[in-house]
C-alpha positions as CSV (number, residue, x, y, z in Angstrom):
1,M,40.4,-30.1,76.7
2,F,40.8,-27.8,73.9
3,R,40.9,-24.0,74.2
4,I,37.9,-22.4,71.5
5,V,38.2,-18.9,71.0
6,L,35.4,-16.7,69.8
7,H,35.7,-14.1,67.2
8,D,34.3,-11.4,68.2
9,D,30.8,-11.3,65.5
10,L,31.1,-15.5,66.1
11,E,28.2,-15.3,68.9
12,A,26.0,-13.0,67.0
13,E,25.9,-14.4,64.1
14,I,25.5,-18.5,66.0
15,M,22.3,-16.4,67.6
16,G,21.3,-15.1,64.3
17,L,20.9,-19.0,62.7
18,P,17.3,-21.1,62.7
19,A,16.4,-22.1,66.1
20,E,17.4,-26.0,65.3
21,L,20.4,-24.9,63.7
22,Q,21.8,-23.0,66.4
23,G,21.4,-25.9,68.8
24,K,22.6,-28.4,66.8
25,T,26.1,-25.8,65.9
26,I,26.2,-25.2,69.5
27,D,26.3,-29.2,70.5
28,L,29.8,-29.6,67.9
29,I,31.1,-26.6,69.2
30,E,31.1,-28.5,72.7
31,K,31.9,-31.4,71.4
32,L,35.1,-29.9,69.3
33,Q,36.4,-28.0,72.5
34,T,36.4,-32.0,73.9
35,I,37.4,-33.5,71.7
36,G,39.5,-31.6,69.6
37,Q,38.6,-33.1,66.2
38,L,35.6,-34.0,64.2
39,R,35.2,-36.0,61.7
40,M,32.2,-36.1,58.5
41,P,29.8,-35.5,58.5
42,H,30.1,-33.1,61.6
43,S,33.5,-31.9,60.0
44,K,34.7,-31.4,57.0
45,S,38.6,-29.5,56.0
46,L,38.8,-26.9,53.3
47,G,41.9,-26.5,52.9
48,G,44.8,-23.9,53.7
49,G,44.1,-24.4,57.4
50,L,40.0,-23.6,57.8
51,F,38.0,-26.6,58.4
52,E,34.0,-26.3,59.0
53,I,31.5,-27.3,61.1
54,R,28.4,-29.1,59.1
55,V,24.9,-28.7,60.6
56,I,22.1,-29.8,58.5
57,E,18.4,-29.4,59.5
58,R,15.6,-30.2,57.3
59,N,16.4,-27.8,54.6
60,N,18.9,-25.8,56.3
61,I,22.3,-25.8,56.6
62,A,24.4,-23.8,58.6
63,R,28.3,-23.7,58.9
64,T,31.0,-22.7,61.2
65,L,34.5,-22.1,60.0
66,Y,37.5,-22.6,62.6
67,A,41.3,-23.2,62.3
68,Y,43.7,-25.1,64.9
69,Q,45.9,-23.1,66.1
70,H,49.1,-23.5,69.0
71,S,48.5,-24.7,72.3
72,K,45.7,-26.4,71.8
73,T,43.6,-23.5,70.5
74,I,40.7,-23.3,68.4
75,F,39.6,-20.6,66.7
76,L,36.0,-20.0,65.7
77,L,36.0,-17.4,62.8
78,H,32.7,-17.7,61.6
79,A,29.1,-18.7,61.3
80,F,26.7,-18.6,58.6
81,V,23.5,-20.0,56.5
82,K,24.9,-22.2,53.2
83,K,22.4,-21.4,50.4
84,T,24.5,-23.1,48.0
85,N,26.3,-26.6,47.5
86,K,30.1,-24.6,47.7
87,T,31.4,-22.4,50.6
88,P,30.7,-19.2,49.1
89,A,34.3,-17.5,48.1
90,N,33.2,-14.0,50.5
91,A,32.4,-16.6,53.4
92,L,35.9,-18.2,53.1
93,K,37.4,-14.3,52.7
94,I,35.4,-13.1,56.3
95,A,36.9,-16.3,57.5
96,R,40.7,-15.7,56.5
97,T,40.7,-12.0,57.1
98,R,39.2,-13.0,60.8
99,L,42.0,-15.8,61.4
100,Q,44.7,-13.1,60.9
101,E,43.2,-10.6,62.9
102,M,42.8,-13.2,65.8
103,I,46.4,-14.6,65.5
104,E,48.1,-10.9,65.9
105,N,45.4,-10.5,68.5
106,D,46.3,-13.9,70.5
107,N,50.2,-12.9,70.8
């Protein structure tokens, strides 16, 4: 079992997703907590230590960005509805900033 740590803003972001994406996102987070690693099509590495949980439902796409930490800990950083083919640079910036905050607060 892995320890999941949510950024303070993440719960509101997940609750702000369309209902069909919310449920699938939560299911995949629970699966990630249990087995510690998801593979395509449910997860993908974005490089630089960031990964994404990938949820697609009809025409909606959601992503939840996360990073692995020490002692079987996973930081969930940022969730959003994806509207372009490429992960938005702003979403990556938010995730990296939040990761730094969480690392500082976890020590």
